[in-house]
C-alpha positions in Angstrom: 190.2 40.8 44.1 189.8 40.9 47.9 186.4 42.6 47.6 185.3 40.0 45.2 186.4 37.2 47.5 184.5 38.8 50.4 181.3 39.0 48.4 181.7 35.4 47.3 182.4 34.3 50.8 179.4 36.2 52.1 177.1 34.7 49.4 178.3 31.2 50.2 177.7 31.8 53.9 174.2 33.0 53.1 173.5 29.8 51.0 174.7 27.7 53.9 172.8 29.6 56.5 169.5 29.6 54.8 169.0 25.9 55.1 167.5 24.4 58.3 170.0 23.1 60.8 169.3 19.5 59.9 170.4 20.0 56.2 174.0 19.1 55.8 176.2 20.3 52.8 179.2 18.1 53.2 181.0 18.6 49.9 181.3 20.9 46.9 177.9 21.4 45.3 176.2 19.7 48.3 174.5 16.3 48.5 175.2 14.2 45.4 177.3 17.0 43.9 174.4 18.5 42.0 174.3 21.9 43.6 170.6 21.7 44.4 168.6 21.6 47.6 165.2 20.3 48.5 164.7 23.1 51.0 161.7 25.4 50.5 161.0 29.1 51.2 164.6 30.2 50.9 165.3 33.9 50.3 166.0 34.7 46.7 167.1 38.3 47.3 169.4 39.9 49.8 171.5 43.0 50.4 174.0 44.2 53.0 171.0 44.4 55.4 168.2 42.2 54.1 168.0 38.5 54.8 171.4 38.4 56.6 171.6 36.3 59.7 175.1 37.3 60.6 178.4 38.5 59.1 181.8 37.3 59.9 185.2 38.8 59.0 187.5 36.0 57.9 191.3 35.9 58.3 191.7 36.4 54.6 190.2 35.8 51.1 189.1 32.5 49.7 187.2 30.9 46.8 186.2 27.6 48.3 182.7 26.8 49.2 181.8 26.3 52.8 180.7 22.9 53.9 178.1 22.4 56.6 177.6 19.6 59.2 174.9 20.2 61.8 175.7 23.4 63.6 179.2 23.8 62.1 180.4 25.6 59.0 183.9 24.8 57.7 185.7 27.1 55.3 189.2 27.8 54.0 190.9 31.1 53.2 194.4 32.6 52.9 196.2 35.7 54.0 199.6 37.4 53.7 200.2 37.1 49.9 198.2 37.4 46.7 195.4 39.6 47.9 196.1 42.4 45.5 196.9 41.6 41.8 198.9 44.8 41.5 201.0 44.3 44.6 200.8 40.6 45.7 203.4 41.0 48.4 206.0 38.5 49.5 205.2 34.8 49.0 207.0 34.0 52.3 204.0 35.7 54.1 201.4 33.4 52.6 199.3 31.5 55.2 196.3 29.2 54.7 193.5 29.0 57.2 190.8 26.5 58.1 188.0 28.0 60.1 185.1 26.3 61.9 182.1 28.6 62.6 179.0 28.1 64.7 176.2 28.2 62.3 173.6 29.9 64.5 175.6 33.0 65.6 178.8 33.1 63.5 181.2 32.6 66.4 184.5 30.9 65.6 184.6 27.5 67.3 188.2 26.9 66.2 190.7 28.0 63.6 194.0 26.6 62.1 196.7 28.4 60.3 199.1 26.7 57.9 202.5 27.7 56.5 202.6 26.4 53.0 205.3 24.5 51.3 207.0 27.1 49.2 207.3 28.2 46.5 203.6 28.1 45.6 202.3 29.1 42.1 202.8 32.8 41.4 199.8 35.1 41.9 198.9 35.5 38.2 196.7 33.9 35.6 194.4 31.2 37.0 196.2 31.3 40.4 195.0 34.9 40.8 191.4 33.9 40.1 191.1 31.4 42.9 194.0 32.5 45.1 195.4 30.0 47.6 192.2 28.6 49.1 190.0 27.5 46.2 189.5 23.9 47.2 186.3 23.1 49.1 186.7 20.9 52.3 184.9 17.6 52.6 183.2 16.1 55.6 182.8 12.3 55.7 182.2 9.9 58.6 183.1 12.4 61.3 186.3 13.6 59.6 187.1 16.8 57.8 189.5 16.7 54.8 191.2 19.7 53.4 193.5 20.1 50.4 196.1 22.9 50.3 197.9 22.4 47.0 201.4 21.0 47.3 201.2 21.5 51.0 199.1 18.3 51.0 195.9 16.8 52.3 195.0 17.2 55.9 192.5 15.2 57.9 190.9 16.6 61.1 188.3 15.5 63.6 185.4 17.9 63.8 186.9 19.6 66.9 190.0 20.6 64.9 192.4 18.0 66.0 194.7 16.9 63.2 194.5 13.2 62.5 196.9 12.9 59.7 198.6 14.8 56.8 199.6 13.4 53.4 202.1 14.9 51.0 201.0 15.1 47.4 204.4 15.9 45.9 206.4 19.0 45.3 204.7 20.2 42.1 202.0 22.8 42.2 198.5 21.2 42.0 196.1 23.0 39.7 192.9 20.9 39.8 192.5 20.4 43.5 190.4 18.0 45.6 187.1 18.4 43.7 187.7 15.2 41.8 188.1 13.3 45.1 184.8 14.7 46.3 182.8 12.4 44.0 184.8 9.2 44.8 184.3 9.0 48.6 
């Protein structure tokens, strides 16, 4: 599972990096939510060495898509629990992460770590497929919005300062923030 998450994360970074710096990708599936780009001459093949601008080790696994605004990439991931389906570990060790990366060289501009409201959904079934960082962040009007299940919705400025946090209740959330993406 962790290897799959690393491959997906690398692929998503490649998609984000291939576009020119003026092309923003602020939500899941990009502008208009259609998953298409008007950019031309993008690479259609790559390997561990070919068409790679940079690689970055993340604090953990994740299934969310990165979002891009200018020279910044924002992505979520998780660590400490649920990285191996055979031995998920202790739920108390689960941490969620929000990372802001410089698009040109892959350096970390800032990172946040969150302790979740426990208990979270067990690492099995659909939860094992997406883990604990499956919801894509959203950038809108200079703010970054992140959904972390029953831990709630967080709003940050683009420099990582938390503006607000809203609870979404104590039940486990299965569908995530993707529906919110299309109603901003």
